[in-house]
C-alpha positions as CSV (number, residue, x, y, z in Angstrom):
1,M,79.1,74.7,-20.5
2,H,81.5,71.8,-20.6
3,D,85.3,72.1,-20.3
4,L,86.6,70.4,-23.5
5,S,90.2,71.5,-23.0
6,R,91.3,67.9,-22.2
7,A,89.3,66.3,-25.0
8,E,91.2,63.8,-27.1
9,W,89.6,64.2,-30.5
10,R,89.5,61.3,-33.0
11,T,88.4,61.5,-36.6
12,S,85.5,59.5,-37.7
13,T,86.5,56.2,-39.5
14,F,83.8,57.1,-42.1
15,S,85.5,60.3,-43.2
16,G,87.4,58.7,-46.1
17,G,90.2,61.2,-45.6
18,N,88.5,64.0,-47.6
19,G,88.4,66.4,-44.7
20,S,84.6,66.5,-44.5
21,C,84.1,64.7,-41.3
22,V,83.4,64.9,-37.6
23,E,85.7,64.4,-34.6
24,V,84.6,62.6,-31.4
25,A,86.0,62.9,-27.9
26,R,85.0,60.0,-25.7
27,N,87.6,60.5,-22.9
28,L,85.7,63.0,-20.9
29,R,83.8,61.9,-17.8
30,G,80.1,61.7,-18.4
31,I,80.0,63.2,-21.9
32,V,80.8,62.5,-25.5
33,A,81.7,65.6,-27.5
34,V,81.4,65.9,-31.3
35,R,82.7,68.7,-33.5
36,D,83.2,69.6,-37.2
37,S,86.8,68.8,-38.3
38,K,86.8,71.8,-40.5
39,D,85.9,74.2,-37.6
40,R,87.9,72.9,-34.7
41,K,87.5,76.1,-32.8
42,G,83.8,76.2,-33.4
43,P,81.1,74.8,-31.2
44,A,80.8,71.1,-30.2
45,L,77.8,69.1,-29.6
46,V,77.8,67.3,-26.2
47,F,75.9,64.0,-25.5
48,A,75.5,61.7,-22.5
49,P,77.3,58.4,-23.3
50,E,73.9,56.6,-23.4
51,E,72.6,59.0,-26.0
52,W,75.8,58.5,-28.1
53,L,75.4,54.7,-28.0
54,V,71.7,55.0,-29.2
55,F,72.9,57.3,-32.0
56,L,75.6,54.8,-33.1
57,D,73.0,52.0,-33.0
58,G,70.9,54.0,-35.4
59,V,73.8,54.6,-37.7
60,R,74.5,50.9,-37.8
61,A,70.9,50.1,-38.5
62,D,70.9,52.6,-41.3
63,E,68.1,54.6,-39.7
64,F,69.5,57.9,-41.1
65,N,69.9,56.9,-44.7
66,L,68.9,60.0,-46.6
């Protein structure tokens, strides 16, 4: 389990201000944490920085267009 107590959460720029979004913490050494903005006390997903960058590349390439 990772200690996320020092996480500096930032809201996704794609949220549009409607409250349905994710928050990302990139300030923790060796991990990137992601959580649901509507459930801030709930679980967070944790990724290696390299994994997060691959995910972002996929988003930019529209690989997840549903």
